[in-house]
VOGU-340642 format. One record per residue (C-alpha): residue number from 1; residue in one letter; x, y, z. Coordinates in steps of 0.02 Angstrom, whole numbers. Each point is the difference from the previous one (the first is absolute). Layout:
! residues N
<seq:NUM | type:A | X:X | Y:Y | Z:Z>
...
This chain:
! residues 439
<seq:1 | type:M | X:-3138 | Y:1416 | Z:-470>
<seq:2 | type:N | X:99 | Y:-115 | Z:116>
<seq:3 | type:A | X:120 | Y:85 | Z:120>
<seq:4 | type:T | X:186 | Y:-50 | Z:-12>
<seq:5 | type:W | X:56 | Y:-90 | Z:159>
<seq:6 | type:K | X:158 | Y:66 | Z:87>
<seq:7 | type:P | X:86 | Y:-79 | Z:151>
<seq:8 | type:T | X:1 | Y:99 | Z:160>
<seq:9 | type:L | X:160 | Y:78 | Z:64>
<seq:10 | type:S | X:20 | Y:-136 | Z:131>
<seq:11 | type:Q | X:-24 | Y:-134 | Z:-132>
<seq:12 | type:Q | X:132 | Y:84 | Z:-112>
<seq:13 | type:K | X:125 | Y:-1 | Z:145>
<seq:14 | type:K | X:-39 | Y:-183 | Z:36>
<seq:15 | type:N | X:29 | Y:-46 | Z:-184>
<seq:16 | type:R | X:167 | Y:92 | Z:-2>
<seq:17 | type:R | X:56 | Y:-96 | Z:156>
<seq:18 | type:K | X:-47 | Y:-166 | Z:-84>
<seq:19 | type:R | X:99 | Y:45 | Z:-155>
<seq:20 | type:R | X:154 | Y:49 | Z:102>
<seq:21 | type:A | X:-12 | Y:-164 | Z:99>
<seq:22 | type:F | X:-13 | Y:-100 | Z:-161>
<seq:23 | type:L | X:152 | Y:87 | Z:-76>
<seq:24 | type:L | X:101 | Y:-29 | Z:159>
<seq:25 | type:M | X:-41 | Y:-186 | Z:-3>
<seq:26 | type:A | X:50 | Y:-9 | Z:-184>
<seq:27 | type:V | X:169 | Y:83 | Z:35>
<seq:28 | type:L | X:34 | Y:-119 | Z:144>
<seq:29 | type:A | X:-43 | Y:-148 | Z:-111>
<seq:30 | type:V | X:123 | Y:60 | Z:-132>
<seq:31 | type:V | X:139 | Y:23 | Z:128>
<seq:32 | type:G | X:-35 | Y:-175 | Z:67>
<seq:33 | type:L | X:26 | Y:-71 | Z:-175>
<seq:34 | type:G | X:166 | Y:90 | Z:-14>
<seq:35 | type:G | X:-53 | Y:91 | Z:-157>
<seq:36 | type:Y | X:-22 | Y:-160 | Z:-105>
<seq:37 | type:F | X:-177 | Y:39 | Z:-58>
<seq:38 | type:F | X:11 | Y:42 | Z:-184>
<seq:39 | type:V | X:-45 | Y:-131 | Z:-130>
<seq:40 | type:V | X:111 | Y:7 | Z:-154>
<seq:41 | type:D | X:-97 | Y:45 | Z:-156>
<seq:42 | type:F | X:108 | Y:-2 | Z:-156>
<seq:43 | type:S | X:-130 | Y:101 | Z:-96>
<seq:44 | type:T | X:42 | Y:149 | Z:111>
<seq:45 | type:P | X:150 | Y:97 | Z:-70>
<seq:46 | type:V | X:152 | Y:8 | Z:114>
<seq:47 | type:M | X:125 | Y:126 | Z:-65>
<seq:48 | type:A | X:185 | Y:-11 | Z:42>
<seq:49 | type:G | X:71 | Y:158 | Z:79>
<seq:50 | type:T | X:161 | Y:93 | Z:-34>
<seq:51 | type:D | X:58 | Y:52 | Z:174>
<seq:52 | type:K | X:160 | Y:-105 | Z:2>
<seq:53 | type:A | X:78 | Y:76 | Z:156>
<seq:54 | type:S | X:-152 | Y:-37 | Z:107>
<seq:55 | type:T | X:-2 | Y:-183 | Z:-53>
<seq:56 | type:A | X:188 | Y:-24 | Z:19>
<seq:57 | type:E | X:-9 | Y:56 | Z:182>
<seq:58 | type:K | X:-131 | Y:-136 | Z:35>
<seq:59 | type:L | X:81 | Y:-146 | Z:-89>
<seq:60 | type:A | X:79 | Y:-68 | Z:158>
<seq:61 | type:V | X:-167 | Y:-12 | Z:91>
<seq:62 | type:V | X:-114 | Y:-72 | Z:-135>
<seq:63 | type:P | X:-75 | Y:-153 | Z:87>
<seq:64 | type:D | X:-2 | Y:-175 | Z:-71>
<seq:65 | type:I | X:-185 | Y:-46 | Z:-13>
<seq:66 | type:E | X:-61 | Y:-175 | Z:-33>
<seq:67 | type:I | X:-126 | Y:0 | Z:-143>
<seq:68 | type:A | X:-124 | Y:-138 | Z:-34>
<seq:69 | type:V | X:26 | Y:-88 | Z:-167>
<seq:70 | type:N | X:-182 | Y:11 | Z:-55>
<seq:71 | type:N | X:-89 | Y:160 | Z:-48>
<seq:72 | type:S | X:-152 | Y:-23 | Z:111>
<seq:73 | type:P | X:-105 | Y:160 | Z:13>
<seq:74 | type:Q | X:-16 | Y:-35 | Z:185>
<seq:75 | type:D | X:187 | Y:22 | Z:30>
<seq:76 | type:L | X:33 | Y:162 | Z:94>
<seq:77 | type:V | X:156 | Y:75 | Z:-78>
<seq:78 | type:P | X:74 | Y:176 | Z:19>
<seq:79 | type:D | X:-28 | Y:110 | Z:-153>
<seq:80 | type:H | X:188 | Y:18 | Z:-26>
<seq:81 | type:I | X:17 | Y:-190 | Z:-20>
<seq:82 | type:L | X:-55 | Y:-63 | Z:-171>
<seq:83 | type:K | X:1 | Y:-181 | Z:-53>
<seq:84 | type:R | X:-27 | Y:-91 | Z:-163>
<seq:85 | type:T | X:-14 | Y:-187 | Z:-31>
<seq:86 | type:I | X:76 | Y:-46 | Z:-168>
<seq:87 | type:L | X:-126 | Y:-63 | Z:-128>
<seq:88 | type:P | X:32 | Y:-88 | Z:-166>
<seq:89 | type:G | X:60 | Y:126 | Z:-130>
<seq:90 | type:D | X:56 | Y:132 | Z:126>
<seq:91 | type:N | X:160 | Y:97 | Z:-28>
<seq:92 | type:L | X:93 | Y:121 | Z:113>
<seq:93 | type:S | X:-36 | Y:156 | Z:-100>
<seq:94 | type:A | X:-188 | Y:-32 | Z:1>
<seq:95 | type:I | X:5 | Y:-43 | Z:186>
<seq:96 | type:F | X:86 | Y:164 | Z:43>
<seq:97 | type:D | X:-130 | Y:94 | Z:-104>
<seq:98 | type:S | X:-142 | Y:-92 | Z:88>
<seq:99 | type:V | X:58 | Y:61 | Z:171>
<seq:100 | type:K | X:42 | Y:174 | Z:-68>
<seq:101 | type:I | X:186 | Y:-7 | Z:39>
<seq:102 | type:N | X:120 | Y:94 | Z:-113>
<seq:103 | type:Q | X:94 | Y:-108 | Z:-127>
<seq:104 | type:S | X:164 | Y:83 | Z:50>
<seq:105 | type:Y | X:-7 | Y:-102 | Z:161>
<seq:106 | type:L | X:-20 | Y:-159 | Z:-103>
<seq:107 | type:F | X:160 | Y:45 | Z:-95>
<seq:108 | type:Q | X:94 | Y:25 | Z:165>
<seq:109 | type:I | X:-60 | Y:-167 | Z:68>
<seq:110 | type:L | X:47 | Y:-91 | Z:-161>
<seq:111 | type:A | X:175 | Y:73 | Z:18>
<seq:112 | type:A | X:11 | Y:-73 | Z:175>
<seq:113 | type:D | X:-67 | Y:-166 | Z:-63>
<seq:114 | type:E | X:136 | Y:-17 | Z:-134>
<seq:115 | type:S | X:104 | Y:-121 | Z:104>
<seq:116 | type:L | X:-152 | Y:-102 | Z:54>
<seq:117 | type:L | X:-122 | Y:8 | Z:-148>
<seq:118 | type:A | X:-143 | Y:-57 | Z:112>
<seq:119 | type:L | X:-120 | Y:120 | Z:-85>
<seq:120 | type:D | X:30 | Y:-65 | Z:-176>
<seq:121 | type:I | X:-121 | Y:-144 | Z:27>
<seq:122 | type:L | X:-156 | Y:40 | Z:101>
<seq:123 | type:R | X:-105 | Y:-153 | Z:36>
<seq:124 | type:S | X:-186 | Y:-2 | Z:28>
<seq:125 | type:G | X:-33 | Y:3 | Z:187>
<seq:126 | type:N | X:157 | Y:99 | Z:46>
<seq:127 | type:T | X:-40 | Y:157 | Z:99>
<seq:128 | type:L | X:73 | Y:176 | Z:-14>
<seq:129 | type:T | X:-20 | Y:117 | Z:148>
<seq:130 | type:F | X:40 | Y:186 | Z:-18>
<seq:131 | type:T | X:38 | Y:112 | Z:149>
<seq:132 | type:L | X:-21 | Y:187 | Z:-28>
<seq:133 | type:D | X:58 | Y:144 | Z:109>
<seq:134 | type:E | X:-156 | Y:50 | Z:98>
<seq:135 | type:E | X:22 | Y:185 | Z:-40>
<seq:136 | type:T | X:86 | Y:13 | Z:-169>
<seq:137 | type:R | X:-75 | Y:-162 | Z:-73>
<seq:138 | type:E | X:173 | Y:-42 | Z:-68>
<seq:139 | type:L | X:44 | Y:-184 | Z:-20>
<seq:140 | type:V | X:122 | Y:-52 | Z:136>
<seq:141 | type:K | X:-14 | Y:-190 | Z:-5>
<seq:142 | type:M | X:-64 | Y:-140 | Z:-112>
<seq:143 | type:E | X:-13 | Y:-180 | Z:59>
<seq:144 | type:L | X:-11 | Y:-151 | Z:-116>
<seq:145 | type:F | X:-81 | Y:-150 | Z:85>
<seq:146 | type:I | X:47 | Y:-154 | Z:-105>
<seq:147 | type:H | X:-48 | Y:-133 | Z:126>
<seq:148 | type:P | X:10 | Y:-18 | Z:191>
<seq:149 | type:A | X:185 | Y:-45 | Z:-8>
<seq:150 | type:H | X:55 | Y:133 | Z:-125>
<seq:151 | type:Q | X:-31 | Y:187 | Z:6>
<seq:152 | type:I | X:95 | Y:151 | Z:-67>
<seq:153 | type:V | X:-9 | Y:175 | Z:71>
<seq:154 | type:Y | X:53 | Y:147 | Z:-111>
<seq:155 | type:H | X:30 | Y:155 | Z:107>
<seq:156 | type:R | X:50 | Y:178 | Z:-41>
<seq:157 | type:V | X:179 | Y:49 | Z:45>
<seq:158 | type:D | X:5 | Y:177 | Z:-72>
<seq:159 | type:E | X:-96 | Y:115 | Z:-116>
<seq:160 | type:N | X:44 | Y:-97 | Z:-158>
<seq:161 | type:S | X:26 | Y:-181 | Z:47>
<seq:162 | type:F | X:-64 | Y:-155 | Z:88>
<seq:163 | type:D | X:88 | Y:-151 | Z:74>
<seq:164 | type:Y | X:-71 | Y:-170 | Z:44>
<seq:165 | type:K | X:3 | Y:-131 | Z:137>
<seq:166 | type:E | X:-37 | Y:-181 | Z:-44>
<seq:167 | type:I | X:-86 | Y:-101 | Z:136>
<seq:168 | type:V | X:20 | Y:-188 | Z:-21>
<seq:169 | type:L | X:-64 | Y:-117 | Z:136>
<seq:170 | type:A | X:69 | Y:-177 | Z:8>
<seq:171 | type:G | X:-156 | Y:-77 | Z:77>
<seq:172 | type:T | X:-7 | Y:-189 | Z:13>
<seq:173 | type:W | X:-6 | Y:-127 | Z:-140>
<seq:174 | type:E | X:-112 | Y:-150 | Z:23>
<seq:175 | type:P | X:11 | Y:-157 | Z:-112>
<seq:176 | type:Q | X:-145 | Y:-73 | Z:-97>
<seq:177 | type:L | X:-1 | Y:-165 | Z:-94>
<seq:178 | type:F | X:-92 | Y:-28 | Z:-164>
<seq:179 | type:D | X:-16 | Y:-184 | Z:-43>
<seq:180 | type:G | X:-96 | Y:-54 | Z:-154>
<seq:181 | type:D | X:-21 | Y:-130 | Z:-136>
<seq:182 | type:I | X:8 | Y:38 | Z:-184>
<seq:183 | type:V | X:-174 | Y:3 | Z:-74>
<seq:184 | type:G | X:7 | Y:69 | Z:-177>
<seq:185 | type:S | X:145 | Y:122 | Z:-15>
<seq:186 | type:F | X:124 | Y:54 | Z:133>
<seq:187 | type:Y | X:-66 | Y:178 | Z:-14>
<seq:188 | type:Q | X:-180 | Y:-51 | Z:33>
<seq:189 | type:S | X:50 | Y:-115 | Z:142>
<seq:190 | type:A | X:108 | Y:133 | Z:84>
<seq:191 | type:I | X:-139 | Y:130 | Z:-14>
<seq:192 | type:S | X:-123 | Y:-121 | Z:80>
<seq:193 | type:V | X:107 | Y:-19 | Z:158>
<seq:194 | type:G | X:20 | Y:189 | Z:21>
<seq:195 | type:L | X:163 | Y:50 | Z:-85>
<seq:196 | type:S | X:-3 | Y:164 | Z:-97>
<seq:197 | type:E | X:35 | Y:20 | Z:-186>
<seq:198 | type:H | X:160 | Y:94 | Z:43>
<seq:199 | type:E | X:61 | Y:-142 | Z:113>
<seq:200 | type:I | X:-41 | Y:-131 | Z:-131>
<seq:201 | type:G | X:97 | Y:100 | Z:-129>
<seq:202 | type:N | X:150 | Y:8 | Z:117>
<seq:203 | type:I | X:-5 | Y:-189 | Z:26>
<seq:204 | type:T | X:-8 | Y:-42 | Z:-185>
<seq:205 | type:Y | X:140 | Y:124 | Z:-34>
<seq:206 | type:L | X:103 | Y:-76 | Z:141>
<seq:207 | type:F | X:-7 | Y:-173 | Z:-80>
<seq:208 | type:K | X:9 | Y:62 | Z:-180>
<seq:209 | type:N | X:161 | Y:-99 | Z:-35>
<seq:210 | type:K | X:-57 | Y:-159 | Z:86>
<seq:211 | type:V | X:-187 | Y:-25 | Z:-26>
<seq:212 | type:D | X:-114 | Y:15 | Z:-151>
<seq:213 | type:F | X:-164 | Y:32 | Z:89>
<seq:214 | type:S | X:-105 | Y:-43 | Z:-152>
<seq:215 | type:R | X:85 | Y:-169 | Z:-31>
<seq:216 | type:D | X:87 | Y:-59 | Z:159>
<seq:217 | type:I | X:-144 | Y:31 | Z:121>
<seq:218 | type:R | X:-149 | Y:-119 | Z:-6>
<seq:219 | type:A | X:-162 | Y:-29 | Z:93>
<seq:220 | type:G | X:32 | Y:-83 | Z:169>
<seq:221 | type:D | X:171 | Y:83 | Z:24>
<seq:222 | type:R | X:21 | Y:101 | Z:159>
<seq:223 | type:F | X:71 | Y:170 | Z:45>
<seq:224 | type:Q | X:42 | Y:87 | Z:164>
<seq:225 | type:V | X:40 | Y:182 | Z:31>
<seq:226 | type:I | X:51 | Y:87 | Z:161>
<seq:227 | type:R | X:-23 | Y:186 | Z:0>
<seq:228 | type:K | X:20 | Y:126 | Z:140>
<seq:229 | type:L | X:-122 | Y:140 | Z:35>
<seq:230 | type:Q | X:48 | Y:160 | Z:89>
<seq:231 | type:I | X:-97 | Y:53 | Z:155>
<seq:232 | type:V | X:11 | Y:170 | Z:85>
<seq:233 | type:N | X:-98 | Y:35 | Z:158>
<seq:234 | type:G | X:-101 | Y:-158 | Z:-26>
<seq:235 | type:K | X:-53 | Y:45 | Z:-177>
<seq:236 | type:L | X:56 | Y:-67 | Z:-169>
<seq:237 | type:T | X:92 | Y:130 | Z:-103>
<seq:238 | type:G | X:-29 | Y:-85 | Z:-168>
<seq:239 | type:Q | X:187 | Y:-35 | Z:-18>
<seq:240 | type:S | X:59 | Y:-178 | Z:-28>
<seq:241 | type:H | X:142 | Y:-102 | Z:-71>
<seq:242 | type:I | X:24 | Y:-181 | Z:-47>
<seq:243 | type:E | X:119 | Y:-101 | Z:108>
<seq:244 | type:A | X:-6 | Y:-173 | Z:-79>
<seq:245 | type:V | X:-81 | Y:-98 | Z:-142>
<seq:246 | type:R | X:-9 | Y:-188 | Z:-33>
<seq:247 | type:I | X:-76 | Y:-78 | Z:-155>
<seq:248 | type:L | X:-20 | Y:-189 | Z:12>
<seq:249 | type:T | X:-33 | Y:-91 | Z:-163>
<seq:250 | type:R | X:-3 | Y:-185 | Z:-38>
<seq:251 | type:K | X:182 | Y:1 | Z:-57>
<seq:252 | type:H | X:83 | Y:150 | Z:81>
<seq:253 | type:Q | X:-2 | Y:116 | Z:149>
<seq:254 | type:Y | X:42 | Y:183 | Z:-33>
<seq:255 | type:S | X:39 | Y:115 | Z:145>
<seq:256 | type:A | X:46 | Y:181 | Z:34>
<seq:257 | type:F | X:54 | Y:72 | Z:168>
<seq:258 | type:L | X:33 | Y:183 | Z:38>
<seq:259 | type:F | X:167 | Y:26 | Z:87>
<seq:260 | type:E | X:68 | Y:148 | Z:99>
<seq:261 | type:D | X:84 | Y:74 | Z:-154>
<seq:262 | type:G | X:-171 | Y:28 | Z:-80>
<seq:263 | type:N | X:19 | Y:-138 | Z:-129>
<seq:264 | type:F | X:-89 | Y:-164 | Z:-29>
<seq:265 | type:Y | X:92 | Y:-167 | Z:-3>
<seq:266 | type:D | X:-54 | Y:-180 | Z:-24>
<seq:267 | type:D | X:20 | Y:-130 | Z:138>
<seq:268 | type:Q | X:180 | Y:-30 | Z:-54>
<seq:269 | type:G | X:47 | Y:183 | Z:17>
<seq:270 | type:E | X:6 | Y:34 | Z:-187>
<seq:271 | type:S | X:-62 | Y:173 | Z:-51>
<seq:272 | type:L | X:-161 | Y:15 | Z:-99>
<seq:273 | type:A | X:53 | Y:171 | Z:-64>
<seq:274 | type:R | X:150 | Y:51 | Z:-101>
<seq:275 | type:A | X:131 | Y:104 | Z:85>
<seq:276 | type:F | X:2 | Y:190 | Z:-7>
<seq:277 | type:K | X:120 | Y:111 | Z:-93>
<seq:278 | type:R | X:87 | Y:131 | Z:106>
<seq:279 | type:Y | X:-10 | Y:139 | Z:-130>
<seq:280 | type:P | X:-139 | Y:43 | Z:-125>
<seq:281 | type:F | X:119 | Y:38 | Z:-144>
<seq:282 | type:T | X:153 | Y:-66 | Z:-88>
<seq:283 | type:G | X:168 | Y:86 | Z:6>
<seq:284 | type:H | X:60 | Y:118 | Z:137>
<seq:285 | type:F | X:-78 | Y:165 | Z:55>
<seq:286 | type:R | X:51 | Y:108 | Z:146>
<seq:287 | type:I | X:-111 | Y:21 | Z:152>
<seq:288 | type:S | X:-52 | Y:183 | Z:-1>
<seq:289 | type:S | X:-102 | Y:-12 | Z:161>
<seq:290 | type:P | X:7 | Y:-149 | Z:120>
<seq:291 | type:F | X:-138 | Y:-76 | Z:107>
<seq:292 | type:N | X:-20 | Y:118 | Z:149>
<seq:293 | type:L | X:-153 | Y:17 | Z:110>
<seq:294 | type:A | X:65 | Y:168 | Z:65>
<seq:295 | type:R | X:57 | Y:77 | Z:-164>
<seq:296 | type:L | X:-5 | Y:187 | Z:-34>
<seq:297 | type:H | X:-111 | Y:17 | Z:-155>
<seq:298 | type:P | X:99 | Y:80 | Z:-142>
<seq:299 | type:V | X:-150 | Y:102 | Z:-62>
<seq:300 | type:T | X:-95 | Y:50 | Z:158>
<seq:301 | type:G | X:151 | Y:8 | Z:116>
<seq:302 | type:R | X:-100 | Y:-89 | Z:136>
<seq:303 | type:V | X:39 | Y:-164 | Z:86>
<seq:304 | type:A | X:-101 | Y:-134 | Z:-90>
<seq:305 | type:P | X:25 | Y:-189 | Z:-12>
<seq:306 | type:H | X:82 | Y:-64 | Z:-159>
<seq:307 | type:K | X:-71 | Y:-176 | Z:-7>
<seq:308 | type:G | X:99 | Y:-59 | Z:-150>
<seq:309 | type:V | X:163 | Y:22 | Z:-94>
<seq:310 | type:D | X:26 | Y:123 | Z:-143>
<seq:311 | type:F | X:111 | Y:-53 | Z:-144>
<seq:312 | type:G | X:59 | Y:138 | Z:-117>
<seq:313 | type:M | X:-23 | Y:-59 | Z:-179>
<seq:314 | type:P | X:-41 | Y:70 | Z:-173>
<seq:315 | type:V | X:-183 | Y:15 | Z:-50>
<seq:316 | type:G | X:-54 | Y:-155 | Z:-96>
<seq:317 | type:T | X:105 | Y:-129 | Z:95>
<seq:318 | type:S | X:-89 | Y:-170 | Z:4>
<seq:319 | type:I | X:-73 | Y:-46 | Z:170>
<seq:320 | type:Y | X:-32 | Y:-183 | Z:45>
<seq:321 | type:S | X:-106 | Y:-83 | Z:134>
<seq:322 | type:T | X:109 | Y:-69 | Z:140>
<seq:323 | type:G | X:-115 | Y:-149 | Z:29>
<seq:324 | type:D | X:-152 | Y:-98 | Z:-60>
<seq:325 | type:G | X:-162 | Y:86 | Z:43>
<seq:326 | type:V | X:-159 | Y:89 | Z:-51>
<seq:327 | type:V | X:-13 | Y:185 | Z:-44>
<seq:328 | type:T | X:-114 | Y:81 | Z:130>
<seq:329 | type:R | X:20 | Y:184 | Z:-46>
<seq:330 | type:V | X:38 | Y:101 | Z:-157>
<seq:331 | type:K | X:-15 | Y:183 | Z:47>
<seq:332 | type:N | X:51 | Y:177 | Z:-45>
<seq:333 | type:H | X:25 | Y:96 | Z:163>
<seq:334 | type:P | X:34 | Y:189 | Z:5>
<seq:335 | type:F | X:154 | Y:-30 | Z:108>
<seq:336 | type:A | X:52 | Y:-183 | Z:-24>
<seq:337 | type:G | X:-27 | Y:17 | Z:-187>
<seq:338 | type:K | X:-43 | Y:-153 | Z:-104>
<seq:339 | type:Y | X:23 | Y:-153 | Z:109>
<seq:340 | type:I | X:-32 | Y:-187 | Z:12>
<seq:341 | type:E | X:-36 | Y:-110 | Z:151>
<seq:342 | type:I | X:24 | Y:-189 | Z:-7>
<seq:343 | type:K | X:-58 | Y:-126 | Z:130>
<seq:344 | type:H | X:112 | Y:-153 | Z:12>
<seq:345 | type:D | X:-17 | Y:-173 | Z:78>
<seq:346 | type:G | X:-1 | Y:0 | Z:188>
<seq:347 | type:R | X:0 | Y:173 | Z:78>
<seq:348 | type:Y | X:107 | Y:99 | Z:-123>
<seq:349 | type:L | X:-47 | Y:156 | Z:-97>
<seq:350 | type:T | X:106 | Y:110 | Z:-115>
<seq:351 | type:R | X:-27 | Y:175 | Z:-71>
<seq:352 | type:Y | X:85 | Y:88 | Z:-146>
<seq:353 | type:M | X:-25 | Y:191 | Z:-13>
<seq:354 | type:H | X:34 | Y:152 | Z:-110>
<seq:355 | type:L | X:-15 | Y:-106 | Z:-158>
<seq:356 | type:S | X:-14 | Y:71 | Z:-175>
<seq:357 | type:R | X:-94 | Y:-147 | Z:-74>
<seq:358 | type:I | X:-92 | Y:-150 | Z:73>
<seq:359 | type:T | X:-11 | Y:-160 | Z:-103>
<seq:360 | type:V | X:-114 | Y:-106 | Z:113>
<seq:361 | type:K | X:-180 | Y:9 | Z:57>
<seq:362 | type:R | X:-87 | Y:-19 | Z:167>
<seq:363 | type:G | X:-41 | Y:-183 | Z:35>
<seq:364 | type:Q | X:137 | Y:-65 | Z:-116>
<seq:365 | type:K | X:108 | Y:-144 | Z:62>
<seq:366 | type:I | X:185 | Y:40 | Z:-7>
<seq:367 | type:Q | X:154 | Y:-111 | Z:-1>
<seq:368 | type:R | X:163 | Y:43 | Z:85>
<seq:369 | type:G | X:111 | Y:94 | Z:-122>
<seq:370 | type:E | X:-145 | Y:52 | Z:-113>
<seq:371 | type:R | X:8 | Y:180 | Z:-64>
<seq:372 | type:I | X:-138 | Y:105 | Z:78>
<seq:373 | type:A | X:46 | Y:181 | Z:-40>
<seq:374 | type:L | X:126 | Y:130 | Z:-54>
<seq:375 | type:S | X:79 | Y:117 | Z:127>
<seq:376 | type:G | X:-40 | Y:185 | Z:-5>
<seq:377 | type:N | X:-15 | Y:164 | Z:92>
<seq:378 | type:T | X:-188 | Y:16 | Z:31>
<seq:379 | type:G | X:-83 | Y:72 | Z:155>
<seq:380 | type:R | X:98 | Y:103 | Z:127>
<seq:381 | type:S | X:179 | Y:-40 | Z:-45>
<seq:382 | type:T | X:169 | Y:88 | Z:1>
<seq:383 | type:G | X:65 | Y:-99 | Z:-149>
<seq:384 | type:P | X:-18 | Y:-163 | Z:-100>
<seq:385 | type:H | X:0 | Y:-150 | Z:116>
<seq:386 | type:L | X:-90 | Y:-156 | Z:58>
<seq:387 | type:H | X:-74 | Y:-8 | Z:175>
<seq:388 | type:Y | X:-11 | Y:-183 | Z:52>
<seq:389 | type:E | X:-88 | Y:-65 | Z:156>
<seq:390 | type:L | X:-11 | Y:-171 | Z:82>
<seq:391 | type:H | X:-134 | Y:-35 | Z:132>
<seq:392 | type:I | X:0 | Y:-155 | Z:111>
<seq:393 | type:K | X:-155 | Y:-36 | Z:105>
<seq:394 | type:G | X:-67 | Y:173 | Z:-38>
<seq:395 | type:R | X:157 | Y:94 | Z:52>
<seq:396 | type:A | X:126 | Y:88 | Z:-112>
<seq:397 | type:V | X:176 | Y:-70 | Z:20>
<seq:398 | type:N | X:168 | Y:40 | Z:-77>
<seq:399 | type:P | X:-1 | Y:-98 | Z:-165>
<seq:400 | type:I | X:191 | Y:0 | Z:-5>
<seq:401 | type:T | X:24 | Y:-88 | Z:167>
<seq:402 | type:A | X:-166 | Y:-88 | Z:34>
<seq:403 | type:K | X:-5 | Y:-189 | Z:15>
<seq:404 | type:I | X:-91 | Y:-60 | Z:-155>
<seq:405 | type:P | X:-16 | Y:-175 | Z:-74>
<seq:406 | type:M | X:157 | Y:-17 | Z:-105>
<seq:407 | type:T | X:6 | Y:-190 | Z:9>
<seq:408 | type:A | X:-121 | Y:-139 | Z:-46>
<seq:409 | type:S | X:-10 | Y:-90 | Z:167>
<seq:410 | type:I | X:3 | Y:25 | Z:189>
<seq:411 | type:P | X:178 | Y:35 | Z:61>
<seq:412 | type:K | X:76 | Y:-145 | Z:97>
<seq:413 | type:G | X:10 | Y:102 | Z:159>
<seq:414 | type:K | X:-188 | Y:32 | Z:-7>
<seq:415 | type:F | X:-59 | Y:-172 | Z:-53>
<seq:416 | type:Q | X:-37 | Y:-70 | Z:173>
<seq:417 | type:K | X:-100 | Y:155 | Z:44>
<seq:418 | type:F | X:-96 | Y:-20 | Z:-161>
<seq:419 | type:K | X:-39 | Y:-183 | Z:35>
<seq:420 | type:H | X:-62 | Y:45 | Z:174>
<seq:421 | type:R | X:-116 | Y:131 | Z:-74>
<seq:422 | type:T | X:-69 | Y:-116 | Z:-133>
<seq:423 | type:A | X:-32 | Y:-134 | Z:132>
<seq:424 | type:E | X:-108 | Y:125 | Z:96>
<seq:425 | type:L | X:-100 | Y:43 | Z:-156>
<seq:426 | type:I | X:-23 | Y:-182 | Z:-50>
<seq:427 | type:S | X:-63 | Y:-43 | Z:175>
<seq:428 | type:L | X:-136 | Y:132 | Z:-23>
<seq:429 | type:M | X:-46 | Y:-73 | Z:-169>
<seq:430 | type:D | X:-11 | Y:-175 | Z:71>
<seq:431 | type:Q | X:-133 | Y:49 | Z:126>
<seq:432 | type:P | X:-179 | Y:-43 | Z:-48>
<seq:433 | type:R | X:-50 | Y:182 | Z:7>
<seq:434 | type:F | X:88 | Y:161 | Z:55>
<seq:435 | type:D | X:-101 | Y:159 | Z:14>
<seq:436 | type:L | X:46 | Y:180 | Z:28>
<seq:437 | type:V | X:11 | Y:37 | Z:185>
<seq:438 | type:G | X:-142 | Y:114 | Z:54>
<seq:439 | type:S | X:-103 | Y:-22 | Z:-158>
């Protein structure tokens, strides 16, 4: 029989000293990293706690932590910071389940998002970051990263509600010229020079009353497009807009120039889009709640921005689009109710909320004055009414007083400024080649 080997007493003491030294080095390493040493694993359950008082006392000192957009397993992230990159087919409820956060918090965040509706459309590649209280594991903050120039932070304000802060960075906008000849169709030719399907659709829609792209455009004709790309901290954000278009055929030259009012005009200052209507209904209805970014919410009693105008009206009143455009959203929100969003020419967007019935579909082209819905009392509402919003360049404005295109041409007092701007754009188009700075 073989004897079992045992270390001597001196060897046992030496081993214990080595273990203590190793543990001390590990602790010092952790302190040096500031505690950021846990790798997030979404397969590990993280349960939300219920100690509200403890979390409320710490709300003022929860740090803002920059989170990488990608979910690399090498990222060292604290275990109370959870992140999720949006994938095709994801929805908020499933995302909250995947990170083991109670659905009641989702309901509170949706209530805060009612005036913004940023969470109604999650796009693949957007990132959600959840910050939990380190002791109670209660959700105290959720950040939506849309792109480098646009982020939204939803933060807890009391035991039952969240608020939000929208972060929008202006960045810089650099011009880029696309210059091509028609080979085959306009669509194929535009794709070949690098324009997107969305941009091509906007161009054809812009000239819908002037150009028949299947009959008026022929091989050998030429087109030019200036678009601007947004750059933040030296990186492209993915945001762009078209500044000018010229289509040169054998017989005609068609042009479109974006002016400061957000509308496109030809080289003579004539509008390419029909004017807007001021109100989305016929007849007269009282304003039950005006545009007010510091309004006291009638249901919650908290200060919350009211980014539109409420018109008190009977359920079933016909609602009309205030301008030509394309329907980009048809949704049923727990707080905004049934609502429609329409994107118009230039940089205009309108929303119509608390509807009882919607008569259009997403992607449908709409004409000014076309009926799109019936008013109602859906969602969180104190009575039958229409909530109407107007956004210009991504910002909600008062639709009653905002400057909107009510005429068909550039006002006389603005014409010289318009001609100066078009001259600048044409000079860029006349250059042999004009590339994005820094590309």
